[in-house]
matplotlib code that plots the C-alpha trace (Angstrom):
import matplotlib.pyplot as plt

x = [-23.9, -20.7, -21.2, -20.2, -18.4, -21.0, -18.1, -18.9, -22.6, -22.5, -21.2, -24.1, -27.4, -29.8, -27.9, -29.3, -26.2, -26.0, -24.1, -23.2, -23.0, -24.2, -27.5, -26.4, -30.2, -33.8, -37.1, -40.5, -43.2, -45.6, -45.7, -42.3, -39.2, -35.5, -32.3, -29.1, -26.3, -22.4, -20.0, -16.4, -16.3, -19.0, -22.8, -26.2, -29.8, -32.0, -35.5, -37.6, -41.5, -43.0, -43.8, -40.0, -38.9, -41.9, -39.6, -37.1, -33.8, -31.5, -28.4, -25.4, -27.2, -25.2, -27.4, -26.9, -29.1, -29.7, -31.3, -31.5, -29.3, -31.4, -30.5, -31.2, -29.8, -30.7, -28.2, -24.7, -23.7, -26.1, -28.0, -29.8, -30.7, -34.6, -34.4, -35.5, -34.3, -33.0, -31.1, -30.3, -26.6, -26.2, -28.5, -27.6, -29.6, -28.8, -26.2, -24.3, -23.3, -26.6, -26.8, -26.8, -23.9, -21.2, -18.4, -14.6, -13.8, -17.3, -15.9, -12.4, -13.8, -15.9, -13.4, -13.7, -17.5, -16.8, -14.6, -17.8, -18.9, -18.5, -16.1, -13.9, -14.0, -13.2, -10.1, -8.9, -9.1, -7.0, -4.4, -4.6, -4.1, -1.2, 0.7, 0.1, 1.4, 4.5, 5.5, 4.9, 7.1, 10.2, 9.6, 9.5, 12.3, 15.0, 14.6, 14.8, 12.3, 14.1, 12.8, 14.7, 14.2, 11.6, 13.5, 16.6, 19.5, 19.5, 17.9, 18.0, 17.6, 16.8, 16.8, 14.1, 11.8, 12.2, 9.5, 12.0, 11.5, 12.9, 14.7, 15.3, 17.0, 18.8, 17.4, 16.2, 13.6, 10.9, 12.0, 11.8, 13.4, 14.8, 17.1, 20.6, 19.9, 18.3, 22.1, 23.5, 20.9, 21.9, 25.3, 24.2, 21.6, 22.0, 18.8, 16.6, 13.1, 11.4, 7.5, 6.7, 5.5, 7.9, 7.5, 7.6, 7.3, 6.6, 4.2, 2.6, -1.1, -1.1, -3.4, -0.3, 1.0, 0.8, 2.7, 2.9, 2.7, 4.0, 7.3, 8.4, 11.9, 14.1, 18.0, 20.3, 24.2, 26.1, 23.5, 24.0, 21.7, 20.3, 19.6, 17.7, 15.7, 14.7, 13.6, 11.5, 9.6, 9.0, 7.7, 5.2, 4.1, 3.5, 1.7, -0.6, -1.3, -2.0, -4.5, -6.4, -6.9, -7.7, -9.5, -12.1, -15.2, -13.6, -12.0, -15.6, -16.9, -15.1, -15.4, -12.2, -11.1, -8.9, -7.6, -4.5, -3.7, -3.5, -1.1, 1.6, 3.8, 7.6, 9.9, 9.0, 10.4, 13.2, 14.1, 16.9, 16.3, 18.2, 15.4, 13.0, 13.7, 13.8, 10.5, 9.0, 10.6, 8.5, 5.4, 6.0, 6.7, 10.7, 12.9, 16.5, 18.8, 19.2, 15.9, 13.6, 10.8, 7.4, 4.1, 2.9, 5.8, 5.9, 1.9, 2.9, 6.1, 4.1, 1.3, 3.6, 3.6, 0.7, 2.9, 5.0, 8.1, 11.5, 13.2, 17.0, 20.0, 19.6, 21.9, 23.7, 22.9, 19.2, 19.8, 20.8, 24.2, 24.4, 23.6, 26.4, 27.6, 27.9, 31.1, 31.2, 29.6, 29.9, 27.3, 24.5, 24.0, 22.9, 19.1, 15.8, 12.2, 9.3, 6.2, 3.0, 0.5, -2.7, -1.3, -0.1, 3.4, 6.9, 5.5, 9.2, 12.5, 15.6, 19.3, 22.7, 24.3, 28.1, 30.3, 33.4, 34.4, 36.4, 33.5, 30.8, 33.1, 33.5, 29.6, 29.0, 30.9, 29.7, 26.1, 27.6, 26.4, 28.6, 30.7, 29.8, 26.3, 26.8, 30.3, 28.3, 26.8, 30.7, 31.9, 29.5, 32.2, 35.4, 34.5, 33.8, 31.9, 30.2, 28.5, 24.8, 21.5, 17.8, 14.6, 11.6, 8.4, 5.0, 2.5, -0.2, 0.7, 0.6, -3.0, -4.2, -2.9, -3.9, -7.7, -8.0, -8.5, -8.5, -6.5, -4.0, -5.9, -8.7, -5.9, -4.9, -7.3, -6.4, -4.6, -2.7, -2.3, -0.8, -4.1, -5.5, -4.2, -7.8, -9.2]
y = [29.2, 26.8, 23.4, 21.3, 18.0, 15.0, 13.8, 17.4, 17.2, 16.1, 19.5, 21.7, 20.0, 23.1, 24.5, 25.0, 24.3, 22.7, 19.5, 18.4, 14.9, 11.6, 9.5, 6.1, 4.7, 6.3, 5.0, 6.6, 6.0, 7.7, 11.8, 11.6, 10.5, 9.6, 9.4, 8.6, 10.8, 10.7, 13.2, 11.3, 11.7, 10.0, 9.2, 10.7, 10.2, 13.2, 13.6, 15.6, 16.0, 14.7, 17.8, 19.1, 16.1, 14.1, 11.4, 9.2, 9.8, 7.2, 6.0, 8.3, 11.2, 14.3, 16.9, 19.8, 19.8, 22.6, 22.0, 21.7, 19.3, 17.3, 14.9, 10.6, 8.4, 5.6, 7.2, 6.2, 9.5, 10.7, 12.7, 13.4, 16.3, 17.8, 19.0, 22.8, 22.7, 20.1, 20.7, 18.1, 18.6, 15.6, 12.5, 8.9, 7.3, 3.3, 3.3, -0.1, -1.1, -2.3, -4.2, -7.7, -9.9, -8.7, -10.7, -9.4, -8.9, -6.7, -4.6, -4.2, -3.0, -0.6, 0.5, 4.1, 3.3, 0.9, 3.2, 4.6, 2.0, 2.3, -0.8, 0.4, 4.5, 2.5, 1.0, 4.2, 6.1, 3.1, 3.4, 7.4, 7.1, 4.6, 6.6, 9.9, 7.7, 6.6, 9.2, 11.2, 8.7, 9.4, 12.9, 12.9, 11.2, 13.0, 11.4, 13.5, 12.8, 12.3, 11.2, 9.0, 8.7, 6.4, 5.8, 4.0, 2.5, -0.6, -3.2, -2.6, -6.5, -8.9, -8.1, -10.5, -8.2, -4.6, -2.9, -2.0, 1.6, 3.1, 6.1, 8.4, 5.4, 4.1, 1.3, 2.3, 0.6, 1.7, 1.7, -1.7, 0.1, 3.2, 1.7, 2.2, 6.2, 6.3, 5.3, 7.8, 10.4, 8.7, 9.8, 13.6, 13.9, 11.0, 9.3, 9.8, 8.3, 7.7, 6.6, 6.1, 3.9, 0.9, -1.5, -5.4, -7.3, -10.5, -12.9, -13.2, -14.0, -14.1, -12.4, -10.4, -9.3, -6.3, -5.1, -1.6, -0.6, 2.0, 1.4, 3.3, 3.3, 4.5, 4.6, 5.2, 6.1, 4.7, 2.5, -1.2, -4.4, -4.8, -1.0, -1.2, -3.8, -1.7, 1.1, -1.4, -2.6, 1.2, 2.3, -0.7, -0.3, 3.1, 2.4, 0.2, 1.6, 5.0, 3.1, 1.6, 5.1, 6.9, 4.3, 2.7, 3.2, 2.0, -0.8, -1.7, -1.1, -4.1, -6.3, -6.4, -7.9, -6.0, -8.2, -9.6, -5.4, -4.8, -7.3, -5.7, -4.0, -4.0, -5.6, -8.6, -12.0, -13.1, -16.3, -16.9, -18.8, -22.2, -22.1, -21.0, -24.1, -26.2, -25.2, -25.9, -29.6, -30.2, -29.0, -31.3, -28.3, -29.3, -26.7, -27.7, -25.1, -22.5, -22.5, -19.5, -19.7, -19.2, -18.2, -21.7, -21.7, -17.9, -18.2, -21.3, -19.6, -16.3, -18.8, -19.6, -16.1, -13.1, -10.3, -9.9, -12.3, -10.9, -13.9, -13.0, -14.4, -15.6, -17.7, -15.1, -16.9, -15.9, -12.3, -9.3, -8.0, -5.4, -7.0, -7.3, -11.1, -11.8, -11.3, -14.4, -16.4, -15.4, -17.9, -15.8, -12.1, -9.4, -9.2, -9.7, -10.2, -9.2, -11.7, -10.3, -12.9, -14.4, -15.1, -12.0, -12.6, -10.5, -6.8, -5.5, -6.6, -5.0, -5.6, -3.7, -2.8, -3.6, -0.7, -2.2, -1.7, -4.2, -6.5, -4.9, -5.0, -8.9, -9.3, -7.4, -9.6, -12.7, -11.8, -11.1, -7.1, -4.0, -2.3, 0.7, 0.5, 0.8, 3.0, 5.7, 2.9, 2.2, 5.7, 5.2, 3.1, 4.9, 8.1, 8.1, 5.0, 3.9, 1.2, 1.7, -0.2, 0.0, -1.1, -1.0, -1.5, -2.7, -0.1, -2.5, -5.5, -3.5, -1.9, -5.4, -6.9, -3.9, -3.7, -7.5, -7.9, -11.1, -9.5, -6.7, -5.1, -3.8, -1.8, 0.8, 3.0, 1.6, -1.7, -2.6, -6.5, -9.4, -9.3, -5.6, -2.0, -0.7, 1.9]
z = [0.7, 1.1, 1.2, 4.6, 4.6, 5.7, 8.2, 9.9, 10.1, 13.7, 14.9, 12.9, 14.4, 14.3, 11.5, 7.8, 5.4, 2.1, 1.2, -2.3, -3.3, -4.8, -4.2, -3.2, -2.4, -2.6, -0.8, -0.5, 2.0, -0.3, 0.8, 2.2, 0.3, 2.0, 0.3, 1.1, 0.1, -0.1, -0.5, -0.3, 3.6, 4.7, 3.9, 5.4, 4.7, 3.4, 4.4, 1.8, 0.9, -2.4, -3.7, -3.8, -6.0, -7.7, -9.7, -8.1, -7.8, -9.9, -8.1, -8.5, -9.5, -8.2, -6.1, -3.9, -0.7, 1.2, 4.8, 8.7, 10.5, 12.9, 15.4, 14.4, 17.0, 14.8, 11.8, 12.1, 11.9, 14.5, 12.4, 9.0, 7.0, 6.8, 3.2, 2.5, -1.5, -3.4, -6.6, -9.3, -10.5, -12.8, -13.5, -13.5, -15.6, -16.2, -13.5, -14.6, -10.9, -9.2, -5.8, -7.8, -7.4, -10.2, -11.4, -10.9, -14.7, -14.5, -11.5, -12.7, -16.3, -14.3, -11.8, -12.7, -11.3, -8.8, -6.6, -5.4, -3.5, 0.2, 0.0, -2.4, -1.2, 2.8, 1.0, -0.7, 2.6, 4.7, 1.8, 2.2, 5.9, 5.8, 3.3, 6.0, 9.1, 6.8, 5.5, 9.0, 10.9, 8.5, 8.3, 12.6, 12.4, 10.3, 7.1, 3.9, 1.1, -2.2, -5.8, -7.7, -11.4, -13.0, -16.1, -15.5, -17.8, -15.6, -13.5, -9.6, -9.1, -11.9, -15.8, -16.2, -14.5, -16.4, -18.4, -21.3, -23.3, -26.3, -24.8, -27.5, -29.9, -26.4, -24.2, -20.7, -18.6, -15.7, -12.6, -10.3, -7.4, -6.9, -4.2, -5.9, -6.5, -2.8, -1.7, -3.8, -2.1, 1.8, 0.9, 0.6, 3.0, 5.8, 6.3, 2.9, 1.7, -1.4, -2.3, -5.6, -8.8, -9.5, -11.9, -12.5, -15.6, -13.6, -15.5, -12.0, -11.3, -7.8, -5.7, -3.8, -7.5, -9.5, -12.6, -10.9, -7.4, -4.9, -2.5, 0.1, 0.4, 3.2, 2.8, 5.7, 5.9, 9.0, 9.9, 9.9, 9.6, 13.2, 13.2, 10.3, 11.4, 14.1, 12.0, 10.1, 12.9, 14.6, 11.1, 10.5, 14.5, 13.7, 10.6, 12.0, 15.2, 13.0, 10.7, 13.9, 15.3, 11.7, 10.3, 12.7, 10.5, 7.1, 8.9, 10.4, 7.0, 5.7, 8.6, 9.5, 12.4, 14.3, 17.3, 14.7, 13.9, 17.6, 18.4, 16.0, 18.5, 18.2, 18.7, 16.1, 16.1, 14.2, 13.0, 10.7, 6.8, 8.5, 11.3, 9.4, 7.0, 10.3, 11.1, 7.7, 7.9, 10.9, 8.9, 6.0, 3.8, 3.1, 1.4, -0.1, 1.5, -1.0, -2.3, -1.9, 0.1, -1.5, -0.9, 1.1, 2.9, 4.4, 5.1, 7.4, 9.1, 9.7, 11.7, 14.0, 15.7, 16.7, 14.6, 11.7, 11.8, 10.5, 8.5, 8.2, 6.6, 3.1, 1.0, -0.8, -4.1, -3.3, -3.1, -5.0, -5.8, -3.8, -0.5, 2.4, 3.1, 6.8, 7.7, 9.8, 7.3, 3.7, 2.2, 3.7, 3.6, 6.3, 4.6, 5.7, 5.0, 6.9, 6.8, 7.9, 9.5, 8.1, 4.9, 3.5, 3.3, 2.9, 3.2, 3.8, 2.4, 3.3, 4.0, 4.7, 1.4, 0.4, 1.4, -0.1, -3.7, -4.6, -3.0, -5.1, -8.1, -7.8, -7.1, -10.0, -12.3, -10.5, -11.5, -15.4, -14.8, -17.0, -15.2, -17.4, -16.4, -12.7, -12.7, -11.1, -8.4, -7.7, -7.5, -4.0, -2.7, -4.1, -2.6, 1.2, 1.2, 4.6, 5.9, 5.0, 4.9, 3.2, 2.9, 0.8, 1.8, -1.0, -0.4, -1.6, 0.5, 3.4, 2.6, 1.9, 5.4, 7.2, 5.6, 5.5, 1.7, -0.5, -3.2, -3.8, -6.7, -4.6, -2.7, -5.5, -7.8, -10.9, -10.6, -13.1, -13.7, -15.9, -18.1, -17.2, -18.4, -18.6, -17.6]

ax = plt.figure().add_subplot(projection="3d")
ax.plot(x, y, z, "-o")
ax.set_aspect("equal")
plt.show()
């Protein structure tokens, strides 16, 4: 008999069917036993007699259960299973994660088991829903998915944040961004996006940083700065509304306050870097012009708005070599960071790219970047160059914000941080 997903059980009341999963709880009233079984889609209580299985079932014992689906108004699922047959598939003696309090280090060292907990499973389902909605939005709006390489010969942003590798005797690096390659693909396909792992060698221990994370990177030919901002806010609105629609039970498991998410509607407010500094000064958080904004500054700015806010027109010296200067004020660039509410900081960063070959070559020289390494990138400006823009969205930061998490390490199945590369 084929097995049925737990999430589908309410559609089969009165039917006898089979469920396969793992035991999360066991209790007994003497002659009657009660176990709660999960299968990755949901949990269901199963009721069976003492003589069917005499010994208590340990946490995470794998079982096959055949029985009748019955209504149960006390169950969050609305049903339970009256067991006719129970078979133990895999025993689970001395399961190390118990209901007692465990420290973060212990749980991260047992991440391969911790992901089975209701909270962690809920987070990973939310992550999957965000990925699905983001891809769906871009696919439906004419973007073509294309894949940049993970192994690259040069940095996209800064050489100090690269993981170097030996590539058959030649130096190479793990990608910190697919953007430069996405620009080439946009010149072939118009509107493109990539979604894949990126790597940053920053020795950061903050709750916002991972050394390996996933980036969604759209790139658009014939799109200038203002239009790019509109794409960003429409994408994020679609992601958040989709999460509210698709993930209500999982957000409930996490105890997430949904009201901040319900306010995420485009258009988003926009302030310039100069305006941001003026606001920060009134909050006794002064920043000198030309200095970057830190996490406390981003949090303080975001608290002044009821939805994500764009900070635009950063000083040219603060940003990457490829960003287009404002033609009316070349000391700032046509770039923006999108700050999430509730202290989650930057979740999207983007800009209009330089499309003039002479200006790009000048910027490469100013940043002391070798022409020979970027010769192919300069070719994009030599042959049919057009104004174009793009942005990168950090998946884990978006998941942390939508799920209301304290640290990004819970947003990915197996986090890679400064001090952790196992399991």
